[in-house]
Structures are given as structure tokens and as C-alpha cells.
KOLFIBA-688979 format. One line per field, with one value per atom (N, C-alpha, C, CB): residue number from 1; atom name; chain; y, z negated, x. Coordinates in Angstrom, 3 decimals, padded with zeros to 6 digits. Glycine has a CB too. Example, Ala and Ser with C-alpha at 12.3 -4.5 7.8 and 13.67 -1.06 7.14 Angstrom:
k (1 / 1 / 1 / 1 / 2 / 2 / 2 / 2)
a (N / CA / C / CB / N / CA / C / CB)
c (A / A / A / A / A / A / A / A)
v (-005.690 / -004.500 / -003.300 / -004.473 / -002.250 / -001.060 / 000.030 / -000.598)
w (-007.800 / -007.800 / -007.800 / -009.046 / -007.080 / -007.140 / -007.870 / -005.725)
u (013.190 / 012.300 / 013.200 / 011.308 / 012.850 / 013.670 / 012.900 / 014.084)
***
This chain:
k (1 / 1 / 1 / 1 / 2 / 2 / 2 / 2 / 3 / 3 / 3 / 3 / 4 / 4 / 4 / 4 / 5 / 5 / 5 / 5 / 6 / 6 / 6 / 6 / 7 / 7 / 7 / 7 / 8 / 8 / 8 / 8 / 9 / 9 / 9 / 9 / 10 / 10 / 10 / 10 / 11 / 11 / 11 / 11 / 12 / 12 / 12 / 12 / 13 / 13 / 13 / 13 / 14 / 14 / 14 / 14 / 15 / 15 / 15 / 15 / 16 / 16 / 16 / 16 / 17 / 17 / 17 / 17 / 18 / 18 / 18 / 18 / 19 / 19 / 19 / 19 / 20 / 20 / 20 / 20 / 21 / 21 / 21 / 21 / 22 / 22 / 22 / 22 / 23 / 23 / 23 / 23 / 24 / 24 / 24 / 24 / 25 / 25 / 25 / 25 / 26 / 26 / 26 / 26 / 27 / 27 / 27 / 27 / 28 / 28 / 28 / 28 / 29 / 29 / 29 / 29 / 30 / 30 / 30 / 30 / 31 / 31 / 31 / 31 / 32 / 32 / 32 / 32 / 33 / 33 / 33 / 33 / 34 / 34 / 34 / 34 / 35 / 35 / 35 / 35 / 36 / 36 / 36 / 36 / 37 / 37 / 37 / 37 / 38 / 38 / 38 / 38 / 39 / 39 / 39 / 39 / 40 / 40 / 40 / 40 / 41 / 41 / 41 / 41 / 42 / 42 / 42 / 42 / 43 / 43 / 43 / 43 / 44 / 44 / 44 / 44 / 45 / 45 / 45 / 45 / 46 / 46 / 46 / 46 / 47 / 47 / 47 / 47 / 48 / 48 / 48 / 48 / 49 / 49 / 49 / 49 / 50 / 50 / 50 / 50 / 51 / 51 / 51 / 51 / 52 / 52 / 52 / 52 / 53 / 53 / 53 / 53 / 54 / 54 / 54 / 54 / 55 / 55 / 55 / 55 / 56 / 56 / 56 / 56 / 57 / 57 / 57 / 57 / 58 / 58 / 58 / 58 / 59 / 59 / 59 / 59 / 60 / 60 / 60 / 60 / 61 / 61 / 61 / 61 / 62 / 62 / 62 / 62 / 63 / 63 / 63 / 63 / 64 / 64 / 64 / 64 / 65 / 65 / 65 / 65 / 66 / 66 / 66 / 66 / 67 / 67 / 67 / 67 / 68 / 68 / 68 / 68 / 69 / 69 / 69 / 69 / 70 / 70 / 70 / 70 / 71 / 71 / 71 / 71 / 72 / 72 / 72 / 72 / 73 / 73 / 73 / 73 / 74 / 74 / 74 / 74 / 75 / 75 / 75 / 75 / 76 / 76 / 76 / 76 / 77 / 77 / 77 / 77 / 78 / 78 / 78 / 78 / 79 / 79 / 79 / 79 / 80 / 80 / 80 / 80 / 81 / 81 / 81 / 81 / 82 / 82 / 82 / 82 / 83 / 83 / 83 / 83 / 84 / 84 / 84 / 84 / 85 / 85 / 85 / 85 / 86 / 86 / 86 / 86 / 87 / 87 / 87 / 87 / 88 / 88 / 88 / 88 / 89 / 89 / 89 / 89 / 90 / 90 / 90 / 90 / 91 / 91 / 91 / 91 / 92 / 92 / 92 / 92 / 93 / 93 / 93 / 93 / 94 / 94 / 94 / 94 / 95 / 95 / 95 / 95 / 96 / 96 / 96 / 96 / 97 / 97 / 97 / 97 / 98 / 98 / 98 / 98 / 99 / 99 / 99 / 99 / 100 / 100 / 100 / 100 / 101 / 101 / 101 / 101 / 102 / 102 / 102 / 102 / 103 / 103 / 103 / 103 / 104 / 104 / 104 / 104 / 105 / 105 / 105 / 105 / 106 / 106 / 106 / 106 / 107 / 107 / 107 / 107 / 108 / 108 / 108 / 108 / 109 / 109 / 109 / 109 / 110 / 110 / 110 / 110 / 111 / 111 / 111 / 111 / 112 / 112 / 112 / 112 / 113 / 113 / 113 / 113 / 114 / 114 / 114 / 114 / 115 / 115 / 115 / 115 / 116 / 116 / 116 / 116 / 117 / 117 / 117 / 117)
a (N / CA / C / CB / N / CA / C / CB / N / CA / C / CB / N / CA / C / CB / N / CA / C / CB / N / CA / C / CB / N / CA / C / CB / N / CA / C / CB / N / CA / C / CB / N / CA / C / CB / N / CA / C / CB / N / CA / C / CB / N / CA / C / CB / N / CA / C / CB / N / CA / C / CB / N / CA / C / CB / N / CA / C / CB / N / CA / C / CB / N / CA / C / CB / N / CA / C / CB / N / CA / C / CB / N / CA / C / CB / N / CA / C / CB / N / CA / C / CB / N / CA / C / CB / N / CA / C / CB / N / CA / C / CB / N / CA / C / CB / N / CA / C / CB / N / CA / C / CB / N / CA / C / CB / N / CA / C / CB / N / CA / C / CB / N / CA / C / CB / N / CA / C / CB / N / CA / C / CB / N / CA / C / CB / N / CA / C / CB / N / CA / C / CB / N / CA / C / CB / N / CA / C / CB / N / CA / C / CB / N / CA / C / CB / N / CA / C / CB / N / CA / C / CB / N / CA / C / CB / N / CA / C / CB / N / CA / C / CB / N / CA / C / CB / N / CA / C / CB / N / CA / C / CB / N / CA / C / CB / N / CA / C / CB / N / CA / C / CB / N / CA / C / CB / N / CA / C / CB / N / CA / C / CB / N / CA / C / CB / N / CA / C / CB / N / CA / C / CB / N / CA / C / CB / N / CA / C / CB / N / CA / C / CB / N / CA / C / CB / N / CA / C / CB / N / CA / C / CB / N / CA / C / CB / N / CA / C / CB / N / CA / C / CB / N / CA / C / CB / N / CA / C / CB / N / CA / C / CB / N / CA / C / CB / N / CA / C / CB / N / CA / C / CB / N / CA / C / CB / N / CA / C / CB / N / CA / C / CB / N / CA / C / CB / N / CA / C / CB / N / CA / C / CB / N / CA / C / CB / N / CA / C / CB / N / CA / C / CB / N / CA / C / CB / N / CA / C / CB / N / CA / C / CB / N / CA / C / CB / N / CA / C / CB / N / CA / C / CB / N / CA / C / CB / N / CA / C / CB / N / CA / C / CB / N / CA / C / CB / N / CA / C / CB / N / CA / C / CB / N / CA / C / CB / N / CA / C / CB / N / CA / C / CB / N / CA / C / CB / N / CA / C / CB / N / CA / C / CB / N / CA / C / CB / N / CA / C / CB / N / CA / C / CB / N / CA / C / CB / N / CA / C / CB / N / CA / C / CB / N / CA / C / CB / N / CA / C / CB / N / CA / C / CB / N / CA / C / CB / N / CA / C / CB / N / CA / C / CB / N / CA / C / CB / N / CA / C / CB / N / CA / C / CB)
c (A / A / A / A / A / A / A / A / A / A / A / A / A / A / A / A / A / A / A / A / A / A / A / A / A / A / A / A / A / A / A / A / A / A / A / A / A / A / A / A / A / A / A / A / A / A / A / A / A / A / A / A / A / A / A / A / A / A / A / A / A / A / A / A / A / A / A / A / A / A / A / A / A / A / A / A / A / A / A / A / A / A / A / A / A / A / A / A / A / A / A / A / A / A / A / A / A / A / A / A / A / A / A / A / A / A / A / A / A / A / A / A / A / A / A / A / A / A / A / A / A / A / A / A / A / A / A / A / A / A / A / A / A / A / A / A / A / A / A / A / A / A / A / A / A / A / A / A / A / A / A / A / A / A / A / A / A / A / A / A / A / A / A / A / A / A / A / A / A / A / A / A / A / A / A / A / A / A / A / A / A / A / A / A / A / A / A / A / A / A / A / A / A / A / A / A / A / A / A / A / A / A / A / A / A / A / A / A / A / A / A / A / A / A / A / A / A / A / A / A / A / A / A / A / A / A / A / A / A / A / A / A / A / A / A / A / A / A / A / A / A / A / A / A / A / A / A / A / A / A / A / A / A / A / A / A / A / A / A / A / A / A / A / A / A / A / A / A / A / A / A / A / A / A / A / A / A / A / A / A / A / A / A / A / A / A / A / A / A / A / A / A / A / A / A / A / A / A / A / A / A / A / A / A / A / A / A / A / A / A / A / A / A / A / A / A / A / A / A / A / A / A / A / A / A / A / A / A / A / A / A / A / A / A / A / A / A / A / A / A / A / A / A / A / A / A / A / A / A / A / A / A / A / A / A / A / A / A / A / A / A / A / A / A / A / A / A / A / A / A / A / A / A / A / A / A / A / A / A / A / A / A / A / A / A / A / A / A / A / A / A / A / A / A / A / A / A / A / A / A / A / A / A / A / A / A / A / A / A / A / A / A / A / A / A / A / A / A / A / A / A / A / A / A / A / A / A / A / A / A / A / A / A / A / A / A / A / A / A / A / A / A / A / A / A / A / A / A / A / A / A / A / A / A / A / A / A / A / A / A / A / A / A / A / A / A / A / A)
v (-084.944 / -085.074 / -083.711 / -085.764 / -083.754 / -082.540 / -082.741 / -082.202 / -081.739 / -081.758 / -080.723 / -081.472 / -081.117 / -080.238 / -080.014 / -080.841 / -078.762 / -078.419 / -077.585 / -077.648 / -078.115 / -077.447 / -076.660 / -078.472 / -075.638 / -074.865 / -074.236 / -073.780 / -073.814 / -073.066 / -073.808 / -072.618 / -075.070 / -075.796 / -075.368 / -077.290 / -075.882 / -075.556 / -075.809 / -074.131 / -075.242 / -075.383 / -074.082 / -075.751 / -074.196 / -073.012 / -073.347 / -072.519 / -072.340 / -072.564 / -072.583 / -071.474 / -073.242 / -073.277 / -071.847 / -074.063 / -071.644 / -070.322 / -069.524 / -069.565 / -070.011 / -069.319 / -069.613 / -069.693 / -069.085 / -069.203 / -069.648 / -067.869 / -070.312 / -070.684 / -070.594 / -072.119 / -070.359 / -070.365 / -071.341 / -068.945 / -072.329 / -073.298 / -072.882 / -074.714 / -073.170 / -072.925 / -074.188 / -071.741 / -074.359 / -075.510 / -075.050 / -076.695 / -075.139 / -074.705 / -075.909 / -073.757 / -075.917 / -076.980 / -076.536 / -077.370 / -077.455 / -077.173 / -078.389 / -076.803 / -078.222 / -079.294 / -079.132 / -080.654 / -080.220 / -080.190 / -079.837 / -081.560 / -078.545 / -078.087 / -077.776 / -076.882 / -078.081 / -077.849 / -078.745 / -078.054 / -078.231 / -079.056 / -079.363 / -080.314 / -078.542 / -078.757 / -078.450 / -077.871 / -079.348 / -079.163 / -078.781 / -080.444 / -079.612 / -079.304 / -079.384 / -080.254 / -078.545 / -078.595 / -078.723 / -077.313 / -079.400 / -079.691 / -079.867 / -080.941 / -079.821 / -080.138 / -081.310 / -078.899 / -082.278 / -083.401 / -083.360 / -084.755 / -084.116 / -084.261 / -085.666 / -083.240 / -086.049 / -087.370 / -087.250 / -088.402 / -087.566 / -087.580 / -088.981 / -087.126 / -089.121 / -090.446 / -091.425 / -090.339 / -092.582 / -093.622 / -093.422 / -093.740 / -092.388 / -092.107 / -092.132 / -090.739 / -092.246 / -092.225 / -090.796 / -092.864 / -090.694 / -089.391 / -088.884 / -089.464 / -087.598 / -087.045 / -085.740 / -086.823 / -085.469 / -084.217 / -083.067 / -084.279 / -082.007 / -080.808 / -079.756 / -080.240 / -079.457 / -078.429 / -078.641 / -076.994 / -078.278 / -078.406 / -077.175 / -079.692 / -076.889 / -075.744 / -076.114 / -074.482 / -075.807 / -076.107 / -075.062 / -076.165 / -075.333 / -074.381 / -073.026 / -074.938 / -073.049 / -071.814 / -071.202 / -072.072 / -071.784 / -071.167 / -071.743 / -069.765 / -072.724 / -073.367 / -074.137 / -074.305 / -074.069 / -074.673 / -075.623 / -073.604 / -076.547 / -077.343 / -077.674 / -078.643 / -077.841 / -078.010 / -079.173 / -076.729 / -079.770 / -080.711 / -079.954 / -081.455 / -080.598 / -079.931 / -079.430 / -080.872 / -080.164 / -079.830 / -078.540 / -080.958 / -078.055 / -076.848 / -075.679 / -077.159 / -075.898 / -074.823 / -073.621 / -075.321 / -072.455 / -071.229 / -070.899 / -071.324 / -071.827 / -071.588 / -071.600 / -072.638 / -072.419 / -072.557 / -071.966 / -074.054 / -071.419 / -070.892 / -071.371 / -069.342 / -071.990 / -072.453 / -071.457 / -073.894 / -071.197 / -070.295 / -070.774 / -068.811 / -070.223 / -070.626 / -069.464 / -071.833 / -069.520 / -068.571 / -069.386 / -067.728 / -069.374 / -070.216 / -069.791 / -070.176 / -068.518 / -068.043 / -068.592 / -066.511 / -068.828 / -069.346 / -070.831 / -068.596 / -071.447 / -072.882 / -073.181 / -073.757 / -072.344 / -072.451 / -072.470 / -071.287 / -073.305 / -073.367 / -073.031 / -074.774 / -072.369 / -071.926 / -072.474 / -070.385 / -072.594 / -072.935 / -072.015 / -074.444 / -071.074 / -070.205 / -070.865 / -068.798 / -071.140 / -071.838 / -070.894 / -073.135 / -070.706 / -069.826 / -070.584 / -068.548 / -070.016 / -070.643 / -072.116 / -070.504 / -072.375 / -073.751 / -074.446 / -073.788 / -075.729 / -076.576 / -077.708 / -077.143 / -078.269 / -079.404 / -080.552 / -079.923 / -080.733 / -081.815 / -081.530 / -082.062 / -080.343 / -080.051 / -080.549 / -078.557 / -081.022 / -081.529 / -082.716 / -081.930 / -082.622 / -083.659 / -083.281 / -083.852 / -084.215 / -083.902 / -083.484 / -085.136 / -082.325 / -081.791 / -082.015 / -080.281 / -082.570 / -082.903 / -082.088 / -084.410 / -081.597 / -080.924 / -081.977 / -079.817 / -081.776 / -082.701 / -081.912 / -083.689 / -082.400 / -081.838 / -082.947 / -080.790 / -082.650 / -083.573 / -082.903 / -083.943 / -083.708 / -083.155 / -083.897 / -083.194 / -083.110 / -083.680 / -084.336 / -084.666 / -084.871 / -085.512 / -086.791 / -085.816 / -087.422 / -088.627 / -088.299 / -089.494 / -087.022 / -086.556 / -087.343 / -086.696 / -087.355 / -088.035 / -087.290 / -088.124 / -088.049 / -087.474 / -087.250 / -088.375 / -086.090 / -085.810 / -085.344 / -084.723 / -085.727 / -085.411 / -084.715 / -086.688 / -083.814 / -083.238 / -084.171 / -081.876 / -083.760 / -084.606 / -084.476 / -084.254 / -083.479 / -083.283 / -082.267 / -084.590 / -081.544 / -080.591 / -080.757 / -079.110 / -080.795 / -081.049 / -079.779 / -081.601 / -079.911 / -078.852 / -079.404 / -078.351 / -078.733 / -079.153 / -078.000 / -079.618 / -078.279 / -077.267 / -077.682 / -077.096 / -076.854 / -077.174 / -076.551 / -076.678 / -077.240 / -076.754 / -075.829 / -077.933)
w (-174.165 / -172.905 / -172.409 / -171.840 / -171.766 / -171.186 / -169.685 / -171.833 / -168.934 / -167.495 / -167.139 / -166.737 / -166.233 / -165.781 / -164.282 / -166.116 / -163.879 / -162.466 / -162.069 / -162.178 / -161.127 / -160.651 / -159.379 / -160.399 / -159.157 / -157.927 / -157.639 / -158.026 / -156.389 / -156.038 / -155.199 / -157.254 / -154.941 / -154.109 / -152.658 / -154.228 / -151.839 / -150.422 / -149.747 / -150.227 / -148.556 / -147.741 / -147.801 / -146.265 / -148.052 / -148.147 / -147.572 / -149.620 / -147.035 / -146.513 / -147.656 / -145.482 / -147.425 / -148.411 / -148.787 / -147.859 / -150.073 / -150.576 / -151.014 / -149.541 / -150.680 / -151.025 / -152.442 / -150.057 / -152.739 / -154.086 / -154.024 / -154.837 / -155.080 / -155.280 / -156.768 / -154.728 / -157.071 / -158.456 / -158.597 / -158.923 / -159.462 / -159.761 / -161.027 / -159.918 / -161.042 / -162.219 / -162.566 / -161.992 / -163.840 / -164.299 / -165.447 / -164.732 / -165.236 / -166.246 / -166.874 / -165.642 / -168.200 / -168.943 / -169.342 / -170.189 / -169.278 / -169.695 / -170.424 / -168.474 / -171.035 / -171.807 / -173.282 / -171.304 / -173.951 / -175.384 / -175.555 / -176.063 / -175.551 / -175.493 / -176.848 / -174.638 / -177.927 / -179.231 / -179.476 / -180.307 / -180.170 / -180.555 / -179.448 / -181.103 / -178.407 / -177.341 / -177.878 / -176.096 / -177.661 / -178.082 / -176.872 / -178.761 / -176.530 / -175.413 / -174.086 / -175.404 / -173.178 / -171.791 / -170.915 / -171.405 / -169.795 / -168.999 / -167.531 / -169.523 / -166.731 / -165.309 / -165.018 / -164.431 / -164.296 / -163.777 / -162.261 / -164.339 / -161.637 / -160.186 / -159.768 / -159.480 / -158.618 / -158.083 / -156.581 / -158.432 / -156.143 / -154.722 / -154.173 / -154.463 / -152.876 / -152.294 / -152.623 / -150.785 / -153.114 / -153.422 / -154.701 / -152.319 / -155.452 / -156.694 / -157.884 / -156.610 / -159.069 / -160.278 / -160.626 / -161.443 / -161.341 / -161.823 / -162.842 / -162.444 / -162.732 / -163.621 / -164.234 / -162.876 / -165.439 / -166.098 / -165.425 / -167.600 / -165.121 / -164.536 / -165.617 / -163.411 / -166.366 / -167.404 / -168.409 / -166.788 / -169.642 / -170.701 / -171.586 / -171.536 / -172.195 / -173.104 / -174.286 / -172.378 / -175.479 / -176.689 / -176.900 / -177.912 / -177.880 / -178.176 / -178.606 / -179.273 / -179.166 / -179.664 / -178.686 / -180.982 / -177.481 / -176.436 / -176.229 / -176.719 / -176.997 / -176.754 / -175.442 / -177.917 / -174.688 / -173.363 / -173.188 / -172.306 / -172.274 / -171.808 / -170.337 / -172.657 / -169.643 / -168.191 / -167.763 / -167.500 / -166.649 / -166.010 / -165.523 / -164.840 / -165.579 / -165.149 / -163.711 / -165.288 / -162.883 / -161.463 / -161.172 / -160.720 / -162.146 / -161.897 / -162.797 / -162.104 / -163.704 / -164.606 / -163.816 / -165.577 / -164.210 / -163.533 / -162.314 / -163.136 / -161.873 / -160.691 / -161.019 / -159.627 / -161.977 / -162.350 / -163.744 / -162.313 / -163.941 / -165.250 / -165.603 / -165.269 / -166.765 / -167.248 / -168.281 / -167.854 / -168.244 / -169.210 / -169.460 / -168.699 / -170.491 / -170.789 / -171.393 / -171.736 / -171.205 / -171.809 / -172.680 / -170.728 / -173.977 / -174.870 / -174.904 / -176.276 / -174.735 / -174.742 / -173.552 / -174.730 / -172.452 / -171.237 / -171.049 / -170.020 / -171.983 / -171.859 / -170.485 / -172.095 / -170.092 / -168.757 / -168.857 / -167.857 / -168.028 / -167.934 / -166.501 / -168.356 / -166.372 / -165.066 / -164.811 / -164.979 / -163.545 / -163.160 / -162.019 / -162.749 / -162.313 / -161.288 / -160.708 / -161.855 / -159.422 / -158.758 / -157.751 / -158.057 / -157.884 / -156.993 / -156.423 / -157.735 / -155.378 / -154.717 / -154.431 / -155.590 / -153.878 / -153.647 / -152.637 / -153.172 / -152.861 / -152.018 / -151.442 / -152.820 / -150.315 / -149.766 / -150.765 / -148.514 / -151.642 / -152.622 / -153.716 / -153.249 / -153.734 / -154.655 / -154.124 / -154.919 / -152.901 / -152.305 / -153.101 / -150.839 / -153.526 / -154.355 / -154.642 / -155.679 / -155.225 / -155.818 / -157.264 / -155.739 / -157.625 / -158.970 / -159.808 / -158.917 / -160.994 / -161.893 / -163.178 / -162.212 / -163.601 / -164.886 / -165.957 / -164.851 / -167.129 / -168.245 / -169.527 / -168.375 / -170.395 / -171.742 / -172.761 / -171.877 / -173.970 / -175.088 / -176.104 / -175.726 / -176.659 / -177.528 / -178.849 / -176.848 / -179.926 / -181.235 / -181.846 / -181.151 / -183.063 / -183.786 / -183.099 / -185.227 / -182.358 / -181.616 / -180.291 / -181.372 / -179.955 / -178.724 / -177.518 / -178.830 / -177.378 / -176.243 / -174.969 / -176.425 / -173.942 / -172.655 / -171.739 / -171.967 / -171.086 / -170.005 / -168.794 / -170.435 / -167.605 / -166.363 / -165.378 / -165.731 / -164.604 / -163.485 / -162.283 / -163.130 / -161.215 / -160.027 / -159.131 / -159.236 / -159.378 / -158.587 / -157.479 / -158.001 / -157.182 / -156.072 / -155.287 / -156.586 / -153.984 / -153.126 / -152.937 / -151.768 / -153.114 / -152.792 / -151.747 / -154.071 / -150.619 / -149.546 / -149.196 / -148.301 / -149.244 / -148.943 / -147.665 / -150.127 / -146.646 / -145.362 / -145.289 / -144.186 / -144.576 / -144.462 / -143.272 / -144.337)
u (-177.628 / -176.894 / -176.440 / -177.762 / -175.299 / -174.720 / -174.583 / -173.334 / -174.929 / -174.729 / -173.658 / -176.066 / -172.776 / -171.699 / -171.849 / -170.297 / -171.807 / -171.923 / -170.707 / -173.253 / -169.947 / -168.736 / -169.029 / -167.612 / -168.236 / -168.323 / -166.967 / -169.426 / -166.786 / -165.587 / -164.567 / -164.941 / -164.792 / -163.846 / -163.950 / -164.074 / -163.038 / -163.073 / -161.753 / -163.469 / -161.623 / -160.414 / -159.627 / -160.766 / -158.337 / -157.485 / -156.119 / -157.361 / -155.451 / -154.098 / -153.091 / -153.720 / -151.992 / -150.910 / -150.508 / -149.684 / -150.314 / -149.991 / -151.201 / -149.258 / -152.368 / -153.604 / -154.066 / -154.686 / -155.255 / -155.817 / -157.269 / -155.704 / -157.687 / -159.083 / -159.387 / -159.380 / -160.667 / -161.104 / -162.259 / -161.515 / -162.062 / -163.104 / -163.846 / -162.506 / -165.141 / -165.955 / -166.722 / -166.919 / -166.996 / -167.767 / -168.640 / -166.840 / -169.945 / -170.896 / -171.572 / -171.938 / -171.609 / -172.271 / -173.674 / -171.449 / -174.616 / -175.988 / -176.546 / -176.881 / -177.705 / -178.308 / -177.988 / -177.829 / -177.665 / -177.335 / -175.865 / -177.649 / -175.581 / -174.197 / -173.589 / -174.112 / -174.265 / -173.680 / -172.488 / -174.706 / -171.481 / -170.342 / -169.361 / -170.827 / -169.334 / -168.352 / -166.957 / -168.672 / -166.038 / -164.659 / -163.806 / -164.113 / -162.854 / -161.971 / -162.718 / -160.777 / -162.304 / -162.781 / -161.544 / -163.643 / -161.690 / -160.502 / -160.854 / -159.802 / -159.814 / -159.896 / -158.967 / -159.528 / -159.489 / -158.731 / -158.815 / -159.259 / -157.943 / -158.035 / -157.654 / -157.143 / -158.181 / -157.870 / -157.692 / -158.984 / -156.494 / -156.189 / -156.427 / -154.733 / -156.649 / -156.897 / -155.783 / -157.056 / -156.162 / -155.193 / -154.411 / -154.254 / -154.767 / -154.043 / -155.002 / -153.325 / -154.412 / -155.219 / -155.625 / -154.455 / -156.714 / -157.139 / -156.122 / -158.562 / -155.768 / -154.773 / -155.271 / -153.459 / -154.773 / -155.109 / -154.371 / -154.767 / -155.104 / -154.506 / -154.277 / -155.404 / -155.329 / -155.233 / -156.358 / -155.300 / -156.090 / -157.088 / -157.033 / -156.859 / -158.180 / -158.259 / -159.136 / -158.814 / -158.637 / -159.392 / -160.484 / -158.456 / -161.317 / -162.392 / -161.829 / -163.312 / -160.621 / -160.028 / -159.028 / -159.351 / -158.928 / -158.119 / -156.745 / -157.977 / -156.354 / -155.068 / -155.106 / -154.700 / -154.021 / -154.000 / -152.834 / -153.947 / -152.968 / -151.839 / -152.056 / -151.672 / -150.955 / -150.972 / -150.092 / -150.515 / -150.464 / -149.561 / -148.336 / -150.259 / -147.189 / -145.966 / -146.062 / -144.786 / -146.776 / -146.851 / -147.617 / -147.491 / -148.383 / -149.191 / -148.785 / -150.673 / -147.864 / -147.453 / -146.942 / -146.368 / -147.410 / -147.008 / -147.840 / -145.588 / -148.669 / -149.502 / -151.002 / -149.201 / -151.382 / -152.793 / -153.013 / -153.233 / -154.215 / -154.589 / -155.990 / -154.518 / -156.105 / -157.404 / -157.910 / -157.308 / -159.212 / -159.834 / -161.260 / -159.818 / -161.880 / -163.248 / -164.008 / -163.271 / -165.318 / -166.237 / -167.175 / -167.019 / -166.940 / -167.733 / -169.201 / -167.152 / -169.465 / -170.851 / -171.632 / -170.890 / -170.919 / -171.563 / -171.323 / -171.064 / -170.591 / -170.261 / -169.670 / -171.519 / -168.752 / -168.162 / -166.643 / -168.627 / -166.043 / -164.592 / -164.192 / -164.053 / -163.058 / -162.570 / -161.171 / -162.567 / -160.842 / -159.478 / -159.080 / -159.352 / -158.205 / -157.662 / -156.424 / -157.334 / -156.460 / -155.365 / -154.712 / -155.872 / -153.421 / -152.671 / -151.483 / -152.202 / -150.891 / -149.736 / -150.013 / -148.467 / -151.168 / -151.590 / -150.694 / -153.032 / -150.502 / -149.667 / -150.516 / -148.462 / -150.095 / -150.856 / -151.021 / -150.171 / -150.037 / -150.136 / -151.161 / -148.786 / -151.728 / -152.820 / -154.162 / -152.891 / -154.178 / -155.411 / -155.939 / -155.178 / -157.185 / -157.789 / -159.240 / -156.992 / -159.957 / -161.249 / -160.968 / -162.254 / -161.465 / -161.260 / -162.516 / -160.901 / -162.301 / -163.403 / -163.304 / -163.407 / -164.437 / -164.548 / -164.849 / -165.656 / -164.285 / -164.489 / -164.668 / -163.303 / -165.517 / -165.546 / -165.732 / -166.666 / -165.326 / -165.471 / -166.394 / -164.071 / -167.299 / -168.318 / -168.378 / -169.666 / -168.499 / -168.733 / -167.507 / -169.826 / -167.739 / -166.633 / -166.188 / -167.042 / -167.067 / -166.688 / -166.025 / -167.902 / -165.974 / -165.327 / -165.853 / -163.783 / -167.157 / -167.791 / -167.443 / -169.335 / -167.084 / -166.687 / -167.880 / -165.676 / -167.868 / -168.815 / -168.004 / -169.888 / -168.502 / -167.794 / -168.726 / -167.209 / -168.151 / -168.860 / -168.808 / -168.280 / -169.480 / -169.576 / -168.343 / -170.830 / -167.536 / -166.328 / -166.523 / -165.879 / -165.454 / -165.471 / -164.169 / -165.641 / -164.295 / -163.142 / -162.331 / -163.589 / -161.027 / -160.078 / -159.121 / -159.307 / -159.049 / -158.159 / -157.233 / -158.960 / -155.927 / -154.918 / -154.206 / -153.905 / -154.315 / -153.690 / -152.301 / -154.566 / -151.432 / -150.038 / -149.873 / -149.060)
***
């Protein structure tokens, strides 16, 4: 089993920045992709950014150029640097990772990000 603990959420004004962190612990061997998702009230959970074990990244169109995903494999930690935040970025942000050849999903508990206008 893998446990994911997120940190770094909070309240920020539009145009501001936040950095989210997500640390994995437990049986962390074989971690593949790590990612950030978000879910706003009344909306489906959506992929924000993902990063492979070797550093390849992909982003939702809505965050390209504003958000940067990175990871530290030695620390089993993934980060999301968010800049030029907009009110529409307000959501609960969830950390996700896939493990092993079966790509088993693990999720964090979520961290609230609120962007005021």
C-alpha cells in the first residue's frame, strides 16, 4: 500500500502563486507516473498535469504556461507550481500515482485551492 499526503493548498488572490507538494510513503517501489487532478464543485475530476518517471510531462490546456509539474524520485514526491492563478483554478487538488505493471491507482486526500478575484 501507498499513502499520499498533500500540502500547500490555501487561499490566494488572482495572479498569485502556490506550490503543492505530495509525498508518497509505504510500499513505494515501482512508482510510474505521478499526477495532479482537480475537482471543482459540480464538475468532474480533471487531469491538471502529469509527469512520468523519466520526467516527461503533459498538461491540461487550461494550465499550460502557468503551472509546472516536477518530481523528486529519491523523495517519492511530486510538486505542482501554480502561477498566474485565476478564480477558475479554484478546486480541490488531488495527487495521483500509478504503481507497477498493472498501474494501480493511488490517491491523496485532496487539498483545497481557492483563488479570489
